[in-house]
C-alpha positions as CSV (number, residue, x, y, z in Angstrom):
1,M,0.0,0.0,0.0
2,K,1.1,3.6,-0.5
3,A,1.1,5.9,2.4
4,M,2.3,9.4,3.4
5,I,4.8,8.9,6.2
6,L,6.0,11.4,8.8
7,K,9.6,10.6,9.8
8,K,10.5,13.6,11.9
9,L,8.7,16.4,13.8
10,G,9.3,20.0,12.8
11,S,7.8,23.3,11.9
12,I,5.9,23.6,8.7
13,S,7.4,27.0,8.1
14,E,10.8,25.3,8.0
15,N,9.8,22.2,6.1
16,K,7.0,22.7,3.6
17,A,6.9,19.0,2.6
18,P,7.2,17.0,5.8
19,L,5.6,13.8,4.5
20,E,7.2,11.2,2.3
21,L,5.3,8.8,0.0
22,E,6.3,5.2,0.6
23,D,5.2,1.7,-0.2
24,L,4.3,-0.3,2.9
25,P,3.3,-4.0,3.3
26,D,-0.5,-4.5,3.0
27,P,-2.1,-4.7,6.4
28,V,-4.0,-7.8,7.5
29,P,-7.1,-7.3,9.5
30,G,-7.4,-9.0,12.9
31,E,-10.4,-11.1,13.9
32,T,-12.5,-8.0,14.9
33,E,-11.2,-5.6,12.2
34,I,-11.9,-4.8,8.6
35,L,-9.4,-3.7,6.0
36,I,-10.5,-0.7,3.9
37,R,-9.2,0.3,0.5
38,V,-9.1,4.0,1.0
39,S,-10.8,6.2,-1.7
40,A,-10.4,9.5,0.2
41,C,-8.7,10.5,3.5
42,G,-9.2,13.8,5.3
43,V,-6.2,15.7,6.6
44,C,-7.0,18.4,9.1
45,H,-5.4,20.5,11.8
46,T,-4.8,17.4,13.9
47,E,-2.1,16.3,11.5
48,L,-0.5,19.8,11.6
49,D,-0.3,19.4,15.4
50,E,1.3,16.0,15.0
51,I,3.8,17.2,12.4
52,E,4.9,20.1,14.5
53,G,5.0,18.1,17.7
54,R,2.2,19.8,19.8
55,T,0.4,16.4,19.9
56,P,3.2,14.1,18.8
57,P,2.4,10.7,17.4
58,P,3.1,7.7,19.6
59,E,6.1,6.7,17.4
60,L,8.0,7.6,14.3
61,P,7.7,6.9,11.4
62,F,3.9,7.5,11.5
63,V,1.2,7.3,8.8
64,L,-1.0,10.4,9.0
65,G,-4.6,10.8,8.0
66,H,-8.0,10.0,9.3
67,Q,-11.6,10.6,8.4
68,V,-11.4,7.8,5.8
69,V,-13.9,6.8,3.1
70,G,-13.4,3.6,1.1
71,R,-14.6,0.0,0.5
72,V,-14.2,-3.1,2.6
73,E,-11.4,-5.1,1.1
74,Q,-11.2,-7.9,3.8
75,T,-12.9,-8.8,7.0
76,G,-11.7,-10.5,10.1
77,G,-13.3,-13.8,11.2
78,K,-15.6,-12.2,13.8
79,I,-17.1,-9.5,11.6
80,G,-20.7,-9.8,10.7
81,A,-21.8,-6.3,10.0
82,F,-19.7,-5.6,6.9
83,T,-19.1,-7.5,3.7
84,I,-16.4,-7.1,1.1
85,G,-17.3,-4.3,-1.2
86,D,-19.4,-2.3,1.3
87,R,-18.7,1.5,1.2
88,V,-17.7,2.7,4.6
89,G,-16.6,5.8,6.4
90,V,-14.4,6.1,9.4
91,G,-14.6,9.0,11.7
92,W,-11.5,10.3,13.6
93,I,-12.8,9.3,17.1
94,H,-11.7,5.8,18.2
95,S,-14.1,5.4,21.1
96,S,-16.1,7.2,23.8
97,C,-17.5,6.2,27.2
98,G,-21.2,6.9,26.3
99,R,-21.8,8.0,29.9
100,C,-20.2,11.3,30.7
101,R,-22.1,14.6,30.2
102,F,-20.3,15.2,26.9
103,C,-21.4,11.9,25.5
104,L,-24.9,12.3,26.8
105,E,-25.1,15.7,25.1
106,G,-23.9,14.2,21.8
107,K,-20.5,15.8,22.1
108,E,-18.4,12.6,22.4
109,N,-15.5,14.2,20.7
110,L,-14.9,16.2,23.9
């Protein structure tokens, strides 16, 4: 797969092209995961914060991008809700508790 890779943190004003296009091994979904062939991937201010080190990624090199739209390419063995070829979208939020006041107000991103 092709991906834009961040290899080092730094100011955008000093490095106008901080990402490098690379070929990576194709990922394999786990039992409870799906593999998505990405059609479009949003890049927003979160990536700028990661690139410049305000919210650094957990490790480098790092593949940036979230807010993905694509089609299901493979499914893990314990997936029943998706089939190969389904068009899917993935929001940036990984999880939320569902119980705090923010979640109860529909503001789970907070």
